[in-house]
VEXVEXLO-551698 format. One line per field, with one value per residue (C-alpha): x, z, y; residue number from 0. Coordinates in steps of 0.02 Angstrom, whole numbers, plus 50000, padded with zeros to 5 digits. Layout:
u <- X|... .
w <- Z|... .
v <- Y|... .
seq <- NUM|... .
//
This chain:
u <- 50000|50070|50078|50037|50001|49814|49817|49719|49852|49985|49877|49848|50035|50080|49948|50019|50197|50159|50053|50202|50316|50190|50180|50371|50381|50247|50342|50504|50411|50331|50463|50625|50584|50744|50851|50758|50778|50965|50981|50886|50996|51153|51092|51045|51216|51302|51186|51188|51300|51179|51033|51125|51170|50993|50919|51046|51020|50831|50842|50964|50865|50751|50902|50988|50833|50824|51008|50999|50833|50833|51017|51135|51028|50960|51137|51197|51048|51083|51263|51205|51307|51250|51186|51120|51283|51279|51450|51404|51247|51352|51470|51323|51254|51422|51430|51256|51298|51457|51365|51232|51361|51455|51294|51244|51418|51423|51256|51314|51478|51388|51272|51413|51524|51393|51257|51355|51479|51334|51244|51402|51424|51241|51246|51411|51341|51182|51279|51403|51269|51141|51164|51144|50983|50911|50952|50870|50716|50714|50727|50584|50479|50522|50469|50310|50274|50248|50098|50034|50096|49993|50043|50224|50236|50175|50300|50445|50402|50396|50561|50646|50578|50640|50809|50828|50777|50901|51043|50999|50990|51161|51244|51164|51134|51234|51403|51403|51347|51489|51614|51541|51512|51621|51793|51767|51684|51806|51866|51690|51654|51807|51752|51580|51659|51773|51625|51529|51677|51686|51501|51529|51676|51574|51432|51555|51627|51454|51409|51561|51528|51345|51394|51499|51354|51234|51347|51330|51141|51120|51227|51118|50951|50855|50935|50893|50713|50699|50771|50648|50500|50562|50569|50392|50320|50416|50358|50179|50033|50017|49869|49952|50116|50027|49941|50101|50203|50066|50062|50252|50249|50109|50209|50362|50264|50184|50348|50462|50332|50295|50476|50541|50398|50417|50604|50576|50432|50538|50684|50571|50491|50664|50722|50561|50581|50763|50719|50572|50685|50810|50673|50604|50783|50762|50915|50997|50907|51011|50985|50797|50780|50870|50768|50602|50652|50712|50564|50443|50478|50364|50184|50063|50164|50332|50312|50256|50398|50523|50433|50434|50625|50642|50517|50608|50774|50701|50610|50777|50835|50676|50504|50407|50500|50455|50272|50297|50389|50247|50123|50241|50255|50065|50047|50190|50113|49944|50029|50121|49973|49844|49944|50127|50115|49969|50054|50219|50146|50060|50042|49927|49919|49729|49718|49607|49679|49625|49723|49875|49876|49844|49990|50108|50060|50071|50233|50312|50281|50371|50507|50524|50564|50589|50419|50336|50409|50373|50213|50103|50153|50146|49970|49924|49985|49890|49732|49744|49762|49611|49512|49554|49504|49342|49301|49332|49220|49082|49091|49072|48914|48849|48855|48913|49092|49069|49077|48939|48815|48827|48805|48617|48593|48448|48429|48502|48393|48456|48439|48556|48423|48470|48335|48378|48368|48237|48230|48061|48019|47964|47778|47733|47627|47449|47433|47601|47520|47436|47603|47654|47838|47796|47692|47836|47966|47845|47819|48007|48037|47902|47974|48151|48086|47999|48154|48269|48148|48143|48334|48350|48223|48309|48478|48401|48319|48481|48582|48457|48467|48658|48653|48535|48646|48804|48716|48659|48833|48921|48787|48825 .
w <- 50000|49949|50087|50041|50140|50108|50183|50346|50430|50388|50464|50621|50637|50616|50745|50871|50834|50859|51013|51091|51052|51131|51288|51303|51279|51412|51530|51508|51523|51691|51772|51694|51698|51793|51662|51521|51604|51631|51448|51395|51508|51434|51258|51304|51383|51223|51110|51219|51096|50955|51058|51099|50917|50854|50987|50952|50763|50787|50895|50777|50619|50628|50645|50500|50391|50429|50389|50229|50158|50222|50214|50114|49965|49933|49939|49812|49702|49711|49657|49513|49581|49513|49648|49539|49546|49677|49747|49758|49857|49976|49999|50037|50162|50251|50260|50338|50461|50512|50539|50640|50754|50774|50822|50947|51024|51033|51123|51246|51275|51298|51425|51527|51511|51565|51666|51760|51842|51895|51967|52060|52132|52182|52269|52354|52417|52475|52575|52649|52704|52762|52945|52906|52812|52956|53078|52960|52956|53145|53153|53030|53137|53292|53205|53151|53332|53378|53261|53273|53436|53430|53252|53278|53440|53352|53209|53328|53430|53273|53211|53379|53384|53209|53245|53406|53318|53177|53301|53399|53237|53179|53350|53410|53248|53101|53184|53278|53120|53023|53155|53167|52984|52881|52943|52949|52777|52697|52572|52513|52501|52392|52285|52264|52216|52090|52019|52000|51912|51796|51756|51716|51604|51521|51490|51415|51303|51245|51215|51104|51005|50992|50926|50789|50747|50738|50606|50495|50525|50483|50327|50255|50341|50176|50136|50309|50289|50113|50169|50313|50198|50072|50210|50267|50092|50074|50240|50249|50132|50035|50139|50305|50251|50202|50371|50466|50374|50398|50585|50598|50512|50625|50777|50713|50686|50858|50949|50862|50863|51048|51105|50998|51048|51232|51231|51149|51268|51420|51358|51340|51511|51591|51513|51566|51743|51748|51686|51807|51952|51903|51895|52065|52132|52183|52249|52143|51984|51871|51980|51992|51805|51761|51884|51823|51639|51652|51753|51635|51508|51613|51562|51691|51847|51787|51840|52015|52031|51994|52096|52263|52288|52218|52344|52485|52430|52423|52588|52677|52610|52614|52659|52578|52414|52422|52425|52277|52182|52213|52140|51993|51957|51959|51833|51727|51727|51673|51533|51477|51488|51407|51279|51250|51254|51130|51015|51008|51007|50839|50822|50970|51052|51051|51228|51366|51534|51613|51488|51502|51691|51669|51548|51660|51812|51722|51626|51766|51887|51773|51692|51810|51728|51553|51563|51618|51463|51329|51408|51330|51147|51171|51240|51097|50970|51055|51070|50887|50836|50940|50866|50687|50721|50803|50659|50529|50620|50641|50456|50410|50517|50437|50604|50637|50696|50790|50978|51001|50912|51055|51203|51225|51132|51195|51055|50880|50759|50628|50496|50595|50660|50830|50961|51095|51276|51382|51570|51640|51823|51900|51931|52114|52183|52226|52374|52449|52605|52639|52643|52819|52790|52733|52891|53001|52923|52930|53116|53148|53049|53144|53311|53263|53207|53373|53468|53376|53409|53594|53607|53518|53631|53786|53731|53693|53864|53950|53858|53906|54089|54084|54006|54142|54277|54206|54189|54372|54428|54343|54390|54573 .
v <- 50000|50168|50298|50476|50634|50607|50432|50423|50314|50443|50579|50474|50441|50624|50672|50548|50608|50793|50754|50662|50809|50930|50821|50817|51006|51031|50914|51011|51176|51132|51020|51084|51269|51314|51226|51314|51485|51455|51409|51566|51674|51596|51630|51809|51835|51780|51880|52038|52136|52091|52156|52317|52343|52315|52431|52569|52552|52559|52716|52803|52763|52918|53032|52943|52963|53149|53176|53075|53136|53316|53364|53254|53199|53376|53443|53313|53353|53539|53508|53394|53250|53081|52965|52824|52731|52592|52634|52818|52771|52668|52816|52932|52807|52795|52985|52989|52849|52940|53104|53013|52933|53098|53190|53055|53047|53237|53243|53110|53202|53368|53290|53213|53366|53494|53410|53276|53399|53509|53359|53309|53483|53491|53323|53366|53532|53446|53316|53438|53562|53435|53479|53665|53631|53529|53669|53795|53684|53680|53870|53886|53772|53873|54034|53947|53900|54083|54095|53916|53841|53681|53631|53682|53584|53428|53453|53487|53333|53226|53297|53266|53088|53049|53130|53030|52869|52903|52934|52777|52678|52738|52717|52554|52458|52524|52548|52381|52294|52370|52320|52145|52103|52218|52171|51981|51984|52103|51972|51932|52119|52143|51997|52076|52242|52157|52061|52224|52302|52152|52172|52356|52314|52177|52300|52427|52291|52236|52418|52445|52286|52334|52506|52423|52306|52456|52535|52381|52374|52559|52542|52403|52431|52420|52252|52185|52243|52172|52005|51994|52034|51905|51774|51816|51792|51629|51557|51623|51637|51798|51858|51815|51895|52056|52064|52024|52157|52286|52245|52261|52431|52491|52431|52525|52686|52674|52636|52758|52897|52874|52857|53001|53115|53069|53106|53276|53313|53266|53372|53525|53495|53477|53642|53732|53664|53720|53896|53906|53857|53992|54123|54072|54059|53878|53786|53650|53702|53589|53436|53465|53501|53339|53236|53306|53291|53111|53048|53136|52997|52886|52929|53004|52957|53025|53208|53157|53030|53168|53300|53206|53198|53374|53442|53353|53429|53605|53576|53558|53727|53830|53756|53898|53874|53690|53741|53859|53722|53598|53723|53753|53566|53545|53686|53616|53442|53512|53608|53452|53334|53448|53546|53505|53315|53301|53427|53331|53156|53177|52988|52963|52793|52801|52731|52793|52846|52682|52575|52688|52666|52479|52459|52559|52455|52288|52312|52415|52271|52148|52256|52406|52575|52504|52420|52583|52669|52538|52472|52607|52579|52389|52403|52519|52390|52248|52353|52401|52218|52169|52314|52261|52080|52138|52256|52119|51995|52124|52169|51986|51981|52144|52235|52414|52439|52604|52588|52717|52603|52476|52594|52560|52397|52294|52169|52136|52040|51917|52055|52167|52287|52360|52385|52513|52459|52545|52530|52480|52493|52329|52318|52327|52187|52237|52122|52170|52242|52074|51981|51924|51960|52136|52163|52100|52215|52361|52333|52320|52480|52573|52514|52567|52736|52765|52704|52826|52969|52923|52916|53083|53167|53095|53161|53330|53339|53285|53417|53552|53501|53503|53676|53741|53665|53746|53912|53910|53855|54000|54127|54098 .
seq <- 0|1|2|3|4|5|6|7|8|9|10|11|12|13|14|15|16|17|18|19|20|21|22|23|24|25|26|27|28|29|30|31|32|33|34|35|36|37|38|39|40|41|42|43|44|45|46|47|48|49|50|51|52|53|54|55|56|57|58|59|60|61|62|63|64|65|66|67|68|69|70|71|72|73|74|75|76|77|78|79|80|81|82|83|84|85|86|87|88|89|90|91|92|93|94|95|96|97|98|99|100|101|102|103|104|105|106|107|108|109|110|111|112|113|114|115|116|117|118|119|120|121|122|123|124|125|126|127|128|129|130|131|132|133|134|135|136|137|138|139|140|141|142|143|144|145|146|147|148|149|150|151|152|153|154|155|156|157|158|159|160|161|162|163|164|165|166|167|168|169|170|171|172|173|174|175|176|177|178|179|180|181|182|183|184|185|186|187|188|189|190|191|192|193|194|195|196|197|198|199|200|201|202|203|204|205|206|207|208|209|210|211|212|213|214|215|216|217|218|219|220|221|222|223|224|225|226|227|228|229|230|231|232|233|234|235|236|237|238|239|240|241|242|243|244|245|246|247|248|249|250|251|252|253|254|255|256|257|258|259|260|261|262|263|264|265|266|267|268|269|270|271|272|273|274|275|276|277|278|279|280|281|282|283|284|285|286|287|288|289|290|291|292|293|294|295|296|297|298|299|300|301|302|303|304|305|306|307|308|309|310|311|312|313|314|315|316|317|318|319|320|321|322|323|324|325|326|327|328|329|330|331|332|333|334|335|336|337|338|339|340|341|342|343|344|345|346|347|348|349|350|351|352|353|354|355|356|357|358|359|360|361|362|363|364|365|366|367|368|369|370|371|372|373|374|375|376|377|378|379|380|381|382|383|384|385|386|387|388|389|390|391|392|393|394|395|396|397|398|399|400|401|402|403|404|405|406|407|408|409|410|411|412|413|414|415|416|417|418|419|420|421|422|423|424|425|426|427|428|429|430|431|432|433|434|435|436|437|438|439|440|441|442|443|444|445|446|447|448|449|450|451|452|453|454|455|456|457|458|459|460|461|462|463|464|465|466|467|468|469|470|471|472|473|474|475 .
//
């Protein structure tokens, strides 16, 4: 008997084979999860430079496109230089890649050369003058006690308690612990420090290799994209490949638009915060501007995450300025959320506030800060995919796709006609007063009503008697 792919025994055998493979994969997934995770971590450790290179190339692609399409190609066209030659195109691409790297490296150098020294000086000044700031805070509280003695006494008592607890903690717990554990475990501490240094050096090495890989990716990004598209059409059906490529392009537009817009928005907010702090003569304006600008990358919660430590820093120097700064941050956040952010983020995610908070909470819980940043565009992509699938299925059923059409749906007929839902009050029973349970609850309610009135009248009479007694006592 000749065996073909249409033979039922062949189909049964293939079903049994793939079922056995699925069972073995499930077994390893549930009972050998630690081994699988170690293997994945080993692979990720080896491929870390590739990941860095792809991420850097992806983030630098918009800048490369601007340089190539807005600057270099128009300049070559204005000089009537032929660019149809393949080698000449490669030369132009290398010029654009070089300019992109130089601009990125210049921005990084400018940041570290200007902002980092200011941050270091601010932190050094804050640490060195911490005792002065605490004494100033105590003096401010003592001045406040002259006008509000009760509130100030409570604050002074709380401050003294926390100061005493901090001194006791340092003297009785921290110092003995250092003497007991630090010296005997000095070798292990040195090993931990050396391991941390090795991790830093390993990260720097991976970063350098990734930078080199990003140059190759940027140089031939069209070839990489064309090869991937070619593979999709070879592996999938034409319809599935079209949908997959369209989804990838939508994901790219959502991600790159959101991340680029968020970085620009955060940069503008950081500069506005820095200028505002200079105008209001706030201490550590550079430090506060950087903190607020960096944390603003996180949607919704970012400004508040950066504002809390900034307010605490200003509070040590001048409590009233801390109040002014809090008001300034609230106004700045409203300006960013209602005007600046929507203007810059032209490609809106299309998510409601609930789903934005949901995505930040979910992805932030799993991937910390990185998850809070990329969670919104990922959720937007998933929501868009679900919306497209829902719209296609509704169209096949000849049903409307607008959300507003389903707000008050009561019934949809087989022909697609929508009947609006109307609330009808339940009909009251005519013989409800004859029900024994109804009579029982009515009697209990009447009794409770009379009891409450009696208690109220008793309290009223008692208060009046007390008032008469006090009045006679003081009149004597």
